[in-house]
C-alpha positions in Angstrom: 2.7 4.2 -16.6 2.8 1.3 -14.2 2.8 -2.2 -16.1 1.7 -5.4 -14.6 4.7 -7.1 -13.6 5.9 -3.9 -11.9 2.8 -3.6 -10.0 2.7 -7.5 -8.8 6.3 -7.2 -7.8 5.2 -4.1 -5.6 2.6 -6.3 -3.9 4.7 -9.4 -3.3 5.6 -10.9 0.0 8.6 -12.5 2.0 8.5 -16.3 3.1 7.1 -15.7 6.4 4.3 -13.9 5.6 0.9 -15.4 6.5 -2.8 -13.8 7.1 -2.7 -14.9 10.6 0.5 -13.2 11.4 -0.5 -10.0 9.9 -4.1 -9.7 11.7 -2.1 -10.8 14.6 0.1 -7.7 14.4 -2.7 -5.4 13.5 -4.9 -6.5 16.7 -1.6 -6.1 19.2 -0.8 -3.1 17.2 -4.3 -1.1 17.7 -4.6 -2.7 21.4 -1.3 -1.1 22.4 -2.5 2.1 20.8 -5.2 2.2 23.0 -3.4 1.4 26.1 -0.7 4.0 25.6 -3.6 6.7 24.9 -5.0 6.0 28.3 -1.6 6.6 29.9 -1.1 10.1 28.5 -2.5 13.1 30.7 -2.6 16.7 30.7 0.8 17.7 31.9 3.0 15.2 30.5 6.0 16.6 28.3 5.7 15.0 24.9 9.4 13.4 24.8 8.3 11.5 28.2 5.4 10.1 26.5 7.6 8.9 23.7 9.8 7.3 26.1 6.6 5.8 27.9 5.0 4.5 24.8 8.3 2.5 23.9 8.2 0.8 27.3 4.6 0.1 26.9 5.2 -1.6 23.7 7.9 -3.4 25.3 5.9 -4.8 28.0 3.7 -6.0 25.5 6.3 -8.3 23.7 6.3 -6.1 21.0 9.6 -5.4 19.0 10.5 -1.9 18.8 10.1 -0.5 15.8 11.0 -0.7 11.9 10.1 3.4 12.3 10.3 5.3 15.1 7.7 5.6 18.1 5.9 8.6 17.8 3.6 10.5 19.8 2.9 14.4 19.2 1.1 16.7 21.1 -0.7 20.2 20.5 1.2 22.0 17.5 3.5 19.3 16.7 0.4 17.4 15.5 0.9 19.6 12.3 4.4 18.1 11.4 4.9 15.5 8.8 6.1 12.4 9.9 9.7 12.8 8.8 10.1 16.3 10.4 11.1 16.7 13.8 8.7 17.9 16.8 9.4 21.1 18.5 10.9 20.3 21.4 9.3 20.3 25.2 5.7 20.6 24.2 3.4 20.1 27.1 0.2 18.5 26.7 -2.4 21.2 28.1 -5.8 20.8 29.7 -7.7 20.8 26.5 -5.8 19.6 23.9 -5.1 16.9 21.0 -2.5 14.5 20.4 -1.5 11.5 18.1 0.1 7.9 18.2 1.7 6.3 15.5 3.4 3.0 16.3 4.9 0.4 13.7 5.7 -2.8 16.1 7.5 -6.0 15.0 5.1 -8.4 16.0 7.4 -11.8 15.5 7.9 -12.2 12.0 5.1 -9.7 10.8 4.8 -5.9 10.6 2.6 -3.9 12.5 1.7 -0.1 12.0 -1.3 1.8 13.4 -1.9 5.0 14.2 -5.0 7.3 16.1 -5.9 10.7 17.4 -6.9 11.4 20.9 -8.5 14.6 22.6 -8.2 15.8 26.2 -10.5 18.1 27.7 -12.9 19.6 25.4 -12.2 21.4 22.4 -15.0 20.8 19.6 -12.7 21.8 16.5 -9.9 19.2 17.9 -12.3 16.5 18.6 -14.1 17.0 14.8 -10.7 17.1 13.4 -9.9 13.6 15.3 -13.4 12.1 14.4 -12.7 13.3 10.8 -9.5 11.8 10.3 -10.7 8.3 11.3 -14.0 9.2 8.8 -11.9 10.1 5.8 -9.9 7.0 6.7 -13.0 4.8 6.1 -14.8 6.5 3.4 -11.2 6.4 1.1 -11.6 2.5 2.5 -15.2 2.2 1.4 -14.7 3.6 -2.3 -11.6 0.9 -2.6 -14.0 -1.6 -1.3 -16.7 -0.8 -3.7 -14.8 0.5 -6.8 -11.6 -0.9 -6.8 -9.5 2.1 -7.8 -6.1 2.7 -8.0 -3.8 4.1 -5.4 -3.4 7.3 -7.0 -7.4 7.5 -7.3 -7.7 6.8 -3.6 -5.6 9.7 -2.8 -7.0 11.9 -5.3 -10.2 11.1 -3.5 -9.2 11.5 0.3 -7.9 14.9 -0.8 -10.8 16.5 -2.6 -13.2 14.9 0.5 -10.4 16.1 3.3 -11.3 19.6 1.3 -15.1 19.3 1.3 -14.8 18.6 5.3 -12.7 21.6 5.7 -9.4 20.0 6.1 -6.1 20.1 4.3 -4.5 16.4 3.3 -1.0 16.3 4.1 0.8 14.2 0.9 3.4 13.6 2.8 2.2 10.7 4.5 1.2 8.8 1.2 0.8 5.5 2.6 3.2 2.4 2.2 3.5 -1.2 1.6 3.7 -3.8 4.9 4.4 -7.5 4.9 6.4 -9.8 6.7 9.6 -8.0 8.0 10.9 -6.2 6.4 8.5 -4.9 3.7 11.3 -2.4 2.5 13.4 -5.2 0.8 10.2 -5.9 -1.5 9.1 -2.6 -1.8 9.4 1.2 -0.9 7.0 2.9 -2.9 4.0 4.7 -1.9 0.2 3.9 -1.9 -0.9 7.1 -3.5 1.8 6.6 -6.4 0.4 3.2 -6.8 -1.3 3.1 -10.4 -3.2 -0.2 -9.9 -6.0 -1.1 -7.3 -4.5 -2.1 -4.2 -4.8 -5.6 -2.9 -5.9 -6.3 0.6 -3.3 -6.6 3.4 -1.0 -5.5 1.5 -0.9 -1.8 2.4 -1.2 0.9 5.2 -3.6 3.7 4.6 -2.4 7.0 6.2 -4.6 10.0 6.6 -3.3 13.0 8.2 -5.5 16.0 7.9 -4.6 19.6 8.9 -6.2 22.8 10.3 -5.9 25.1 7.3 -4.7 27.9 9.6 -1.6 25.5 10.6 -2.6 25.4 14.3 -2.9 21.7 14.7 -3.8 18.0 12.9 -5.3 14.8 13.3 -3.7 11.4 12.0 -5.4 7.8 11.5 -3.5 5.0 9.9 -4.7 1.0 9.3 -4.0 -1.8 6.7 -6.4 -1.9 4.1 -9.2 -4.6 4.7 -12.2 -5.1 3.8 -15.3 -4.4 5.9 -15.4 -7.8 7.9 -12.2 -7.0 9.7 -13.9 -4.1 11.2 -16.9 -3.8 13.8 
């Protein structure tokens, strides 16, 4: 069992930590995700989309990056982040893709991800919607009940199954801080045995089609309702 001293250590921040800085990194991350999504079109090859995303980040003044820039198309949306994409996947007319970025903004870490659908495909659209909806359901439970990180992911798993999806536990959430958080704590949110504090953790939700055809991803900083529209 995690003792209080270990938990406190897990939520330490570095000397440059600032609420305004963390919120700036979050805002710039969410904005560049939206900007990149508008440039991704059917007929693009996934590897070209990744290079384009990197350039958009650089042009936006963001540092590349404390984890790899990821854009995943079609069947590659099933894969865990540590798995390499199958090469040469082309975005189709009616398809699904997600973006996962972790820029450095001055002294602070951004991290965000979201899923998008091109054309029309009802199951892709439902999966993308449900990934973001599940993120917020988990976040609301944390806001209301202040349960542990472990319990949050147990709730996410149960709720994803009720929605008709499988939760990928290879994306279990992680710390975020002034750069680099890895010198402070590398453990996952899903293993954290106390209620996580605001503005210290990234909540990751990756849900997959039970038939292993596609998935959807959404992540953002764990924050209270006032930071969301």
